[in-house]
N, C-alpha and C positions, 0 to 999 in steps of 0.2 A: 503493499499500500505505499501511496507516495504522502508524504508528511510535509504541507506547507510552511509548518512552524517549527521544523526541525532547525536547529542553529547550525550556521557554518562557520567553517574556521577561517580567519584571516588568510593563511597560505593560499587554501584554495582559491578563495575570491580574486587574489593577486594572480593566481595562474589563469584563471576564466578571463580576466582583463587583459592579461598580454595576448591570450589567443585571440580576444576580440579585436583588440590592436591590429593584430597581424592580418584578420579578415578585412579589416577596413582598408589596410595597405592594398592587401590583393586586390581588393574591390576597384581601389583607385589606379593601380596599376593596370588591369584588367581595362577599365575605361579610356585611360590616356593611349595605352598601345594601339588601340583600334583608330584613335585620332591622327596619330604622328606617320611622317612618311620614314623617320630614323628611329625604329624602336627600340635599336640597340643603346640610344643614347637616354633613354629616359632612366632617371634614378628616382626614386621614392624615399625618403628620409622621414623617421619619426622621429619628435621632439617631445618627450613625456613632460608635461607640466604637472601644477598641484593639481588644478583641476580639470583641464582641458589636454587633451593631445594634438599635436599641430602636423599635420601631413605636410612636406615641403615637396613640389615636383619640381624637378630639373630637367628639360627637354632641350633638344639642339635648339640653337636661334632662329633657324628656319621655320621650326614647327610651333614657337612661339603664338603666332597669330593664329592657330589651327586650334590650339589649346585654348585660348581667350575667347576666340569668336567674335562675329561682329558686335559693337557696344558690350563686349565682356557677358554675353550670353552663355556659353557654351562652359564657362569657368563657374558661372553662378550656379547652372544645372548642377555641374559636378557637386560643388559644395552643397546644395540642397539634398542631393542624393545621397551624400557621404552623411551629413548631419541627421538624416532620418534613419540610415542603418545604424548610426551611432547610437542614436536614441533607443533604436529597437533592442541592443546590446547593453545599454544602460550606461553609456559613454557620452563624452562631449568632444568634440572633434573640430579642427579648424582647418581648412587647405589653403595651404598658400604657393604661389607660382613662382620659382626663386630664378631670377635671369641672369 
């Protein structure tokens, strides 16, 4: 029987948070790889903070416009998707494009 009132250990929660962060980084990489012409140059770096995790995207200079989109629509959409996935996993995430 599944007990929703069972207390969990802190180390287990930490492991689950790390797995959730990896899933978010993998999702971001999957999305960005589909947009760019130079997938070998894509780097996703995770910077853990106190309250939120920052995912930094680094792409080739030629692909920067493809990730940003017209008036920033694509990067805004990516941020919305990642925030929704993070909330589903009980986390807070921010996506930044590093140039």
